[in-house]
ZADO-1210 file (C-alpha; in nm, 4 decimals, padded with zeros to 6 digits):
<atoms>
<atom x="01.8718" y="08.3828" z="10.6549" code="UNK" pos="1"/>
<atom x="01.7794" y="08.0255" z="10.7089" code="UNK" pos="2"/>
<atom x="01.9623" y="07.6910" z="10.7883" code="UNK" pos="3"/>
<atom x="01.8434" y="07.3412" z="10.8769" code="UNK" pos="4"/>
<atom x="02.0584" y="07.2186" z="11.1617" code="UNK" pos="5"/>
<atom x="02.0893" y="06.8542" z="11.1624" code="UNK" pos="6"/>
<atom x="02.0912" y="06.5641" z="11.4301" code="UNK" pos="7"/>
<atom x="02.4047" y="06.3379" z="11.4723" code="UNK" pos="8"/>
<atom x="02.4029" y="05.9708" z="11.6098" code="UNK" pos="9"/>
<atom x="02.6647" y="05.8436" z="11.8747" code="UNK" pos="10"/>
<atom x="02.8825" y="05.5398" z="11.6992" code="UNK" pos="11"/>
<atom x="03.0107" y="05.3474" z="12.0264" code="UNK" pos="12"/>
<atom x="03.0815" y="05.5772" z="12.3362" code="UNK" pos="13"/>
<atom x="03.2730" y="05.4977" z="12.6475" code="UNK" pos="14"/>
<atom x="03.2854" y="05.6966" z="12.9655" code="UNK" pos="15"/>
<atom x="03.6235" y="05.6723" z="13.0894" code="UNK" pos="16"/>
<atom x="03.6454" y="05.8502" z="13.3757" code="UNK" pos="17"/>
<atom x="03.5379" y="06.1327" z="13.6140" code="UNK" pos="18"/>
<atom x="03.7021" y="06.4830" z="13.6542" code="UNK" pos="19"/>
<atom x="03.7788" y="06.7027" z="13.9530" code="UNK" pos="20"/>
<atom x="03.5227" y="06.9370" z="13.8065" code="UNK" pos="21"/>
<atom x="03.2738" y="06.7227" z="13.7917" code="UNK" pos="22"/>
<atom x="03.2119" y="06.6418" z="13.4364" code="UNK" pos="23"/>
<atom x="03.3434" y="06.2929" z="13.2770" code="UNK" pos="24"/>
<atom x="03.5999" y="06.2141" z="12.9997" code="UNK" pos="25"/>
<atom x="03.4517" y="05.9913" z="12.7247" code="UNK" pos="26"/>
<atom x="03.5505" y="05.8528" z="12.4257" code="UNK" pos="27"/>
<atom x="03.3066" y="05.8776" z="12.0985" code="UNK" pos="28"/>
<atom x="03.2551" y="05.9029" z="11.7143" code="UNK" pos="29"/>
<atom x="02.9997" y="06.1499" z="11.6143" code="UNK" pos="30"/>
<atom x="02.8621" y="06.0872" z="11.2937" code="UNK" pos="31"/>
<atom x="02.5981" y="06.3167" z="11.1256" code="UNK" pos="32"/>
<atom x="02.2919" y="06.2288" z="10.9986" code="UNK" pos="33"/>
<atom x="02.0079" y="06.4030" z="10.7772" code="UNK" pos="34"/>
<atom x="01.7115" y="06.4467" z="11.0572" code="UNK" pos="35"/>
<atom x="01.6722" y="06.8280" z="11.0436" code="UNK" pos="36"/>
<atom x="01.5302" y="07.1339" z="11.2029" code="UNK" pos="37"/>
<atom x="01.4994" y="07.4448" z="11.0779" code="UNK" pos="38"/>
<atom x="01.6497" y="07.7994" z="11.2270" code="UNK" pos="39"/>
<atom x="01.5168" y="08.1650" z="11.0388" code="UNK" pos="40"/>
<atom x="01.6572" y="08.4784" z="11.1809" code="UNK" pos="41"/>
<atom x="01.4942" y="08.8039" z="10.9975" code="UNK" pos="42"/>
<atom x="01.6184" y="09.1536" z="11.1339" code="UNK" pos="43"/>
<atom x="01.3527" y="09.3965" z="11.2322" code="UNK" pos="44"/>
<atom x="01.3048" y="09.6854" z="11.0576" code="UNK" pos="45"/>
<atom x="01.1826" y="10.0321" z="11.1887" code="UNK" pos="46"/>
<atom x="00.8154" y="09.9713" z="11.1436" code="UNK" pos="47"/>
<atom x="00.8556" y="09.6573" z="11.3613" code="UNK" pos="48"/>
<atom x="00.6811" y="09.6268" z="11.7332" code="UNK" pos="49"/>
<atom x="00.9782" y="09.8145" z="11.9749" code="UNK" pos="50"/>
<atom x="01.1934" y="09.5028" z="12.1629" code="UNK" pos="51"/>
<atom x="01.2296" y="09.7332" z="12.4824" code="UNK" pos="52"/>
<atom x="01.4739" y="09.4858" z="12.6535" code="UNK" pos="53"/>
<atom x="01.5470" y="09.1433" z="12.4706" code="UNK" pos="54"/>
<atom x="01.6362" y="09.2205" z="12.1483" code="UNK" pos="55"/>
<atom x="01.4989" y="08.9316" z="11.9994" code="UNK" pos="56"/>
<atom x="01.1470" y="08.7604" z="11.9510" code="UNK" pos="57"/>
<atom x="01.1363" y="08.3526" z="11.9149" code="UNK" pos="58"/>
<atom x="00.8703" y="08.1533" z="11.7616" code="UNK" pos="59"/>
<atom x="00.8585" y="07.8189" z="11.7646" code="UNK" pos="60"/>
<atom x="00.6687" y="07.5189" z="11.5800" code="UNK" pos="61"/>
<atom x="00.7148" y="07.1318" z="11.5606" code="UNK" pos="62"/>
<atom x="00.7537" y="06.9739" z="11.8215" code="UNK" pos="63"/>
<atom x="00.7138" y="07.2218" z="12.1808" code="UNK" pos="64"/>
<atom x="01.0144" y="07.3316" z="12.3422" code="UNK" pos="65"/>
<atom x="01.0784" y="07.2162" z="12.7065" code="UNK" pos="66"/>
<atom x="01.1313" y="07.4691" z="12.9920" code="UNK" pos="67"/>
<atom x="01.2404" y="07.8414" z="12.9783" code="UNK" pos="68"/>
<atom x="01.2928" y="07.9623" z="12.6085" code="UNK" pos="69"/>
<atom x="01.5828" y="08.1751" z="12.7736" code="UNK" pos="70"/>
<atom x="01.7859" y="07.8109" z="12.8753" code="UNK" pos="71"/>
<atom x="01.7244" y="07.7018" z="12.4964" code="UNK" pos="72"/>
<atom x="02.0528" y="07.7039" z="12.3037" code="UNK" pos="73"/>
<atom x="01.9585" y="07.9278" z="12.0058" code="UNK" pos="74"/>
<atom x="01.8783" y="08.2019" z="12.2419" code="UNK" pos="75"/>
<atom x="02.2320" y="08.1304" z="12.4573" code="UNK" pos="76"/>
<atom x="02.4027" y="08.1481" z="12.0887" code="UNK" pos="77"/>
<atom x="02.2724" y="08.5021" z="12.0289" code="UNK" pos="78"/>
<atom x="02.3784" y="08.5993" z="12.4064" code="UNK" pos="79"/>
<atom x="02.6823" y="08.5157" z="12.3497" code="UNK" pos="80"/>
<atom x="02.7067" y="08.6849" z="12.0003" code="UNK" pos="81"/>
<atom x="02.5222" y="09.0042" z="12.1498" code="UNK" pos="82"/>
<atom x="02.7535" y="09.0490" z="12.4135" code="UNK" pos="83"/>
<atom x="03.0510" y="09.1030" z="12.1381" code="UNK" pos="84"/>
<atom x="02.8754" y="09.2717" z="11.8296" code="UNK" pos="85"/>
<atom x="02.6452" y="09.4889" z="11.7789" code="UNK" pos="86"/>
<atom x="02.3223" y="09.3015" z="11.6362" code="UNK" pos="87"/>
<atom x="01.9924" y="09.4696" z="11.5582" code="UNK" pos="88"/>
<atom x="01.6713" y="09.3322" z="11.7270" code="UNK" pos="89"/>
<atom x="01.5686" y="08.9819" z="11.5640" code="UNK" pos="90"/>
<atom x="01.2743" y="08.7857" z="11.4685" code="UNK" pos="91"/>
<atom x="01.4238" y="08.4343" z="11.5605" code="UNK" pos="92"/>
<atom x="01.1769" y="08.1041" z="11.3663" code="UNK" pos="93"/>
<atom x="01.2529" y="07.7788" z="11.5153" code="UNK" pos="94"/>
<atom x="01.1019" y="07.4611" z="11.3533" code="UNK" pos="95"/>
<atom x="01.1457" y="07.1449" z="11.5746" code="UNK" pos="96"/>
<atom x="01.1686" y="06.8478" z="11.3942" code="UNK" pos="97"/>
<atom x="01.4648" y="06.6373" z="11.6314" code="UNK" pos="98"/>
<atom x="01.3356" y="06.5079" z="11.8981" code="UNK" pos="99"/>
<atom x="01.4360" y="06.5999" z="12.2792" code="UNK" pos="100"/>
<atom x="01.5737" y="06.3672" z="12.5130" code="UNK" pos="101"/>
<atom x="01.7335" y="06.1419" z="12.2439" code="UNK" pos="102"/>
<atom x="02.0939" y="06.2041" z="12.2245" code="UNK" pos="103"/>
<atom x="02.0696" y="06.3352" z="11.8869" code="UNK" pos="104"/>
<atom x="02.2023" y="06.6208" z="11.9702" code="UNK" pos="105"/>
<atom x="01.9370" y="06.8971" z="11.8294" code="UNK" pos="106"/>
<atom x="01.9514" y="07.1287" z="12.0963" code="UNK" pos="107"/>
<atom x="02.3561" y="07.1484" z="12.0074" code="UNK" pos="108"/>
<atom x="02.2940" y="07.1427" z="11.6586" code="UNK" pos="109"/>
<atom x="02.0729" y="07.4820" z="11.7221" code="UNK" pos="110"/>
<atom x="02.2634" y="07.6534" z="11.8867" code="UNK" pos="111"/>
<atom x="02.5962" y="07.6019" z="11.6728" code="UNK" pos="112"/>
<atom x="02.3516" y="07.7264" z="11.3547" code="UNK" pos="113"/>
<atom x="02.2685" y="08.0137" z="11.5751" code="UNK" pos="114"/>
<atom x="02.6290" y="08.1148" z="11.5930" code="UNK" pos="115"/>
<atom x="02.6576" y="08.0375" z="11.2216" code="UNK" pos="116"/>
<atom x="02.3671" y="08.2052" z="11.0997" code="UNK" pos="117"/>
<atom x="02.4583" y="08.5698" z="11.3035" code="UNK" pos="118"/>
<atom x="02.8693" y="08.5215" z="11.1722" code="UNK" pos="119"/>
<atom x="02.6854" y="08.5012" z="10.8038" code="UNK" pos="120"/>
<atom x="02.4348" y="08.7319" z="10.7921" code="UNK" pos="121"/>
<atom x="02.5826" y="09.0392" z="10.9558" code="UNK" pos="122"/>
<atom x="02.9278" y="08.9322" z="10.8424" code="UNK" pos="123"/>
<atom x="03.1398" y="08.9170" z="11.1469" code="UNK" pos="124"/>
<atom x="03.4190" y="08.7717" z="11.0603" code="UNK" pos="125"/>
<atom x="03.4534" y="08.4819" z="11.3189" code="UNK" pos="126"/>
<atom x="03.6611" y="08.1871" z="11.1791" code="UNK" pos="127"/>
<atom x="03.5304" y="07.8147" z="11.2120" code="UNK" pos="128"/>
<atom x="03.7809" y="07.8138" z="11.5113" code="UNK" pos="129"/>
<atom x="03.6371" y="08.0781" z="11.6491" code="UNK" pos="130"/>
<atom x="03.2622" y="07.9916" z="11.6143" code="UNK" pos="131"/>
<atom x="03.3709" y="07.6243" z="11.7481" code="UNK" pos="132"/>
<atom x="03.5471" y="07.8187" z="12.0541" code="UNK" pos="133"/>
<atom x="03.2057" y="07.9853" z="12.1209" code="UNK" pos="134"/>
<atom x="03.0251" y="07.6664" z="12.0474" code="UNK" pos="135"/>
<atom x="03.2031" y="07.4653" z="12.3157" code="UNK" pos="136"/>
<atom x="03.0804" y="07.7151" z="12.5396" code="UNK" pos="137"/>
<atom x="02.7055" y="07.5962" z="12.4819" code="UNK" pos="138"/>
<atom x="02.7592" y="07.2523" z="12.5364" code="UNK" pos="139"/>
<atom x="03.0487" y="06.9742" z="12.4988" code="UNK" pos="140"/>
<atom x="02.9134" y="06.8468" z="12.1861" code="UNK" pos="141"/>
<atom x="02.7986" y="07.2103" z="11.9924" code="UNK" pos="142"/>
<atom x="03.1632" y="07.2662" z="11.8327" code="UNK" pos="143"/>
<atom x="03.1022" y="06.9259" z="11.6560" code="UNK" pos="144"/>
<atom x="02.7911" y="07.0859" z="11.4215" code="UNK" pos="145"/>
<atom x="03.0469" y="07.3881" z="11.3299" code="UNK" pos="146"/>
<atom x="03.2292" y="07.1668" z="11.1098" code="UNK" pos="147"/>
<atom x="02.9577" y="06.8772" z="11.0677" code="UNK" pos="148"/>
<atom x="03.1374" y="06.6118" z="10.9922" code="UNK" pos="149"/>
<atom x="03.2130" y="06.2559" z="11.1337" code="UNK" pos="150"/>
<atom x="03.4837" y="06.3217" z="11.4054" code="UNK" pos="151"/>
<atom x="03.6290" y="06.1185" z="11.6925" code="UNK" pos="152"/>
<atom x="03.5371" y="06.3363" z="12.0418" code="UNK" pos="153"/>
<atom x="03.7658" y="06.2929" z="12.3717" code="UNK" pos="154"/>
<atom x="03.7679" y="06.5051" z="12.6526" code="UNK" pos="155"/>
<atom x="03.4119" y="06.5951" z="12.7751" code="UNK" pos="156"/>
<atom x="03.2922" y="06.5698" z="12.3855" code="UNK" pos="157"/>
<atom x="03.4912" y="06.8978" z="12.2672" code="UNK" pos="158"/>
<atom x="03.8320" y="06.7695" z="12.1585" code="UNK" pos="159"/>
<atom x="03.7619" y="06.6878" z="11.7714" code="UNK" pos="160"/>
<atom x="03.9647" y="06.4864" z="11.5487" code="UNK" pos="161"/>
<atom x="03.8187" y="06.4396" z="11.2070" code="UNK" pos="162"/>
<atom x="03.7460" y="06.0580" z="11.1064" code="UNK" pos="163"/>
<atom x="03.7426" y="05.9557" z="10.6963" code="UNK" pos="164"/>
<atom x="03.4237" y="05.7580" z="10.7672" code="UNK" pos="165"/>
<atom x="03.1584" y="05.7170" z="10.4787" code="UNK" pos="166"/>
<atom x="02.8168" y="05.5341" z="10.5641" code="UNK" pos="167"/>
<atom x="02.6313" y="05.6830" z="10.2609" code="UNK" pos="168"/>
<atom x="02.5708" y="05.3237" z="10.1411" code="UNK" pos="169"/>
<atom x="02.3889" y="05.2668" z="10.4255" code="UNK" pos="170"/>
<atom x="02.0311" y="05.3724" z="10.5003" code="UNK" pos="171"/>
<atom x="01.9829" y="05.5029" z="10.8904" code="UNK" pos="172"/>
<atom x="01.6618" y="05.4203" z="11.0785" code="UNK" pos="173"/>
<atom x="01.5928" y="05.6235" z="11.3854" code="UNK" pos="174"/>
<atom x="01.3143" y="05.5427" z="11.6707" code="UNK" pos="175"/>
<atom x="01.2603" y="05.7094" z="11.9780" code="UNK" pos="176"/>
<atom x="00.9740" y="05.6205" z="12.2095" code="UNK" pos="177"/>
<atom x="00.8371" y="05.8109" z="12.4403" code="UNK" pos="178"/>
<atom x="01.0402" y="05.8111" z="12.6879" code="UNK" pos="179"/>
<atom x="01.3224" y="06.0774" z="12.7615" code="UNK" pos="180"/>
<atom x="01.6629" y="06.0266" z="12.9107" code="UNK" pos="181"/>
<atom x="01.8465" y="06.3330" z="13.0539" code="UNK" pos="182"/>
<atom x="02.1766" y="06.3563" z="13.0452" code="UNK" pos="183"/>
<atom x="02.2350" y="06.4119" z="13.4147" code="UNK" pos="184"/>
<atom x="02.0095" y="06.0888" z="13.4781" code="UNK" pos="185"/>
<atom x="02.2148" y="05.8588" z="13.2567" code="UNK" pos="186"/>
<atom x="02.5688" y="06.0301" z="13.3757" code="UNK" pos="187"/>
<atom x="02.3976" y="05.9197" z="13.7557" code="UNK" pos="188"/>
<atom x="02.3433" y="05.5429" z="13.6243" code="UNK" pos="189"/>
<atom x="02.7304" y="05.4748" z="13.5090" code="UNK" pos="190"/>
<atom x="03.0422" y="05.3841" z="13.5955" code="UNK" pos="191"/>
<atom x="03.3630" y="05.4736" z="13.4707" code="UNK" pos="192"/>
<atom x="03.5752" y="05.2500" z="13.3494" code="UNK" pos="193"/>
<atom x="03.8700" y="05.2112" z="13.0461" code="UNK" pos="194"/>
<atom x="03.7526" y="05.0765" z="12.7444" code="UNK" pos="195"/>
<atom x="03.8541" y="04.7296" z="12.5910" code="UNK" pos="196"/>
<atom x="03.9331" y="04.8647" z="12.2970" code="UNK" pos="197"/>
<atom x="03.9332" y="05.2004" z="12.1795" code="UNK" pos="198"/>
<atom x="03.6901" y="05.3696" z="11.8946" code="UNK" pos="199"/>
<atom x="03.9623" y="05.4151" z="11.6692" code="UNK" pos="200"/>
<atom x="04.0222" y="05.0733" z="11.6118" code="UNK" pos="201"/>
<atom x="03.6870" y="04.9596" z="11.6072" code="UNK" pos="202"/>
<atom x="03.5693" y="05.1798" z="11.3743" code="UNK" pos="203"/>
<atom x="03.8226" y="05.0694" z="11.1294" code="UNK" pos="204"/>
<atom x="03.6306" y="04.7412" z="11.1195" code="UNK" pos="205"/>
<atom x="03.3653" y="04.6715" z="10.8413" code="UNK" pos="206"/>
<atom x="03.0160" y="04.7987" z="10.9832" code="UNK" pos="207"/>
<atom x="02.9284" y="04.3831" z="11.0059" code="UNK" pos="208"/>
<atom x="03.2041" y="04.3595" z="11.2803" code="UNK" pos="209"/>
<atom x="03.0375" y="04.6575" z="11.5010" code="UNK" pos="210"/>
<atom x="02.7652" y="04.4380" z="11.6362" code="UNK" pos="211"/>
<atom x="03.0346" y="04.2596" z="11.8909" code="UNK" pos="212"/>
<atom x="03.2731" y="04.5337" z="11.9095" code="UNK" pos="213"/>
<atom x="03.1637" y="04.8962" z="11.9293" code="UNK" pos="214"/>
<atom x="02.9927" y="04.9240" z="12.2496" code="UNK" pos="215"/>
<atom x="02.7973" y="05.2228" z="12.3958" code="UNK" pos="216"/>
<atom x="02.8388" y="05.2549" z="12.7947" code="UNK" pos="217"/>
<atom x="02.4701" y="05.3690" z="12.8689" code="UNK" pos="218"/>
<atom x="02.3105" y="05.1075" z="12.7089" code="UNK" pos="219"/>
<atom x="02.3344" y="04.8746" z="12.9845" code="UNK" pos="220"/>
<atom x="02.2162" y="05.0696" z="13.3122" code="UNK" pos="221"/>
<atom x="01.9358" y="05.2619" z="13.0754" code="UNK" pos="222"/>
<atom x="01.8332" y="04.9413" z="12.9165" code="UNK" pos="223"/>
<atom x="01.7712" y="04.8253" z="13.2857" code="UNK" pos="224"/>
<atom x="01.5660" y="05.0740" z="13.3529" code="UNK" pos="225"/>
<atom x="01.3703" y="05.1320" z="13.0661" code="UNK" pos="226"/>
<atom x="01.3526" y="04.7956" z="12.9247" code="UNK" pos="227"/>
<atom x="01.1246" y="04.9572" z="12.6197" code="UNK" pos="228"/>
<atom x="01.4607" y="05.1115" z="12.5087" code="UNK" pos="229"/>
<atom x="01.6488" y="04.7725" z="12.4471" code="UNK" pos="230"/>
<atom x="01.3389" y="04.5845" z="12.2967" code="UNK" pos="231"/>
<atom x="01.3894" y="04.8578" z="12.0406" code="UNK" pos="232"/>
<atom x="01.7464" y="04.7930" z="11.9583" code="UNK" pos="233"/>
<atom x="01.6398" y="04.3685" z="11.9500" code="UNK" pos="234"/>
<atom x="01.3749" y="04.4890" z="11.7102" code="UNK" pos="235"/>
<atom x="01.5905" y="04.6620" z="11.4641" code="UNK" pos="236"/>
<atom x="01.8565" y="04.4070" z="11.4753" code="UNK" pos="237"/>
<atom x="01.5321" y="04.1244" z="11.3982" code="UNK" pos="238"/>
<atom x="01.4432" y="04.3247" z="11.0447" code="UNK" pos="239"/>
<atom x="01.7892" y="04.3339" z="10.9128" code="UNK" pos="240"/>
<atom x="02.0142" y="04.5986" z="11.0574" code="UNK" pos="241"/>
<atom x="02.3770" y="04.5152" z="11.0169" code="UNK" pos="242"/>
<atom x="02.4459" y="04.7710" z="11.3525" code="UNK" pos="243"/>
<atom x="02.2097" y="04.8503" z="11.6158" code="UNK" pos="244"/>
<atom x="02.2881" y="05.1322" z="11.9184" code="UNK" pos="245"/>
<atom x="02.1431" y="05.3727" z="12.1471" code="UNK" pos="246"/>
<atom x="02.2613" y="05.7293" z="12.0381" code="UNK" pos="247"/>
<atom x="02.4345" y="05.8876" z="12.3490" code="UNK" pos="248"/>
<atom x="02.2282" y="05.8712" z="12.6367" code="UNK" pos="249"/>
<atom x="01.9336" y="05.7801" z="12.4560" code="UNK" pos="250"/>
<atom x="01.6147" y="05.7263" z="12.4381" code="UNK" pos="251"/>
<atom x="01.6826" y="05.6917" z="12.0605" code="UNK" pos="252"/>
<atom x="01.8173" y="05.3761" z="11.9179" code="UNK" pos="253"/>
<atom x="01.9041" y="05.3741" z="11.5489" code="UNK" pos="254"/>
<atom x="01.9591" y="05.0910" z="11.2918" code="UNK" pos="255"/>
<atom x="02.2307" y="05.1014" z="10.9818" code="UNK" pos="256"/>
<atom x="02.0349" y="04.8751" z="10.7184" code="UNK" pos="257"/>
<atom x="02.1540" y="04.7708" z="10.3661" code="UNK" pos="258"/>
<atom x="01.8020" y="04.9062" z="10.2209" code="UNK" pos="259"/>
<atom x="01.5498" y="05.0673" z="10.4136" code="UNK" pos="260"/>
<atom x="01.3279" y="04.7804" z="10.6002" code="UNK" pos="261"/>
<atom x="00.9883" y="04.7268" z="10.5914" code="UNK" pos="262"/>
<atom x="00.8606" y="04.8330" z="10.9368" code="UNK" pos="263"/>
<atom x="00.5501" y="04.6472" z="10.9211" code="UNK" pos="264"/>
<atom x="00.3873" y="04.9128" z="11.2172" code="UNK" pos="265"/>
<atom x="00.6164" y="04.7971" z="11.4194" code="UNK" pos="266"/>
<atom x="00.6761" y="05.1710" z="11.5715" code="UNK" pos="267"/>
<atom x="00.3453" y="05.3235" z="11.5659" code="UNK" pos="268"/>
<atom x="00.3659" y="05.4623" z="11.8891" code="UNK" pos="269"/>
<atom x="00.7167" y="05.5900" z="11.8887" code="UNK" pos="270"/>
<atom x="00.8973" y="05.8679" z="11.6493" code="UNK" pos="271"/>
<atom x="01.0129" y="05.7564" z="11.3733" code="UNK" pos="272"/>
<atom x="01.3058" y="05.8630" z="11.1191" code="UNK" pos="273"/>
<atom x="01.4271" y="05.6769" z="10.7976" code="UNK" pos="274"/>
<atom x="01.7232" y="05.8506" z="10.5757" code="UNK" pos="275"/>
<atom x="01.7213" y="05.9050" z="10.2068" code="UNK" pos="276"/>
<atom x="02.0716" y="05.9742" z="10.2543" code="UNK" pos="277"/>
<atom x="02.2373" y="05.9492" z="10.5793" code="UNK" pos="278"/>
<atom x="02.3587" y="06.3483" z="10.5584" code="UNK" pos="279"/>
<atom x="02.3748" y="06.6202" z="10.2837" code="UNK" pos="280"/>
<atom x="02.5149" y="06.9243" z="10.3803" code="UNK" pos="281"/>
<atom x="02.2769" y="07.2035" z="10.3748" code="UNK" pos="282"/>
</atoms>
């Protein structure tokens, strides 16, 4: 069975306070986009070589995985389910197209998709609520990808409230430079504060008003350290974006356009993705 885990963008992001457990309370709006990885699981047969201890074999293509495969959220998702259910040995095939260190949630989406694949393939009977609870154990934004609909996220990003928002009339352009911004690095550069205006209010305004009203608190410190990322945002506005922002803690920047822009070779050295549709359910 195969799924196509999709990326997300953050429409605004406020880091509201630091918690006693070391995490941060935030406010952001997750919006799914059509940039996708591919994830397939294939149960092993009796003719396949024995796995001995692991119970799985991970095959990866596309963008090379970073770090130890044991720390990949796809593997961690398998471990969560395997600790509760009897899962036969698996071949896991992961094709990465969503870049790392970008603020696009690719790893989180992969982990959530793995939970859903295992649930569907082996008829495990988990509800969406139970899958979301498991996903939250993988990472703060993983639970969003279980339902995969626009949502206002609070807490550490795990408290989700559906938002009625449709940007399908707009084109989404995502540009990621050859810079990775780790989440830990981004939070170390930021001072939490209460927002002047809540995102629930801002997102109800016309998209043309977001440029002045919608804020991502990570932009100021990240742009200061990496002015190349700031430059991308400015270029997207110069070619007609009605709204542009860094996604999450970066380093990807996206622009929303009334029609697909002519990029004129502007981002030849960067990863670039342009939507056909902002999001289409797989």
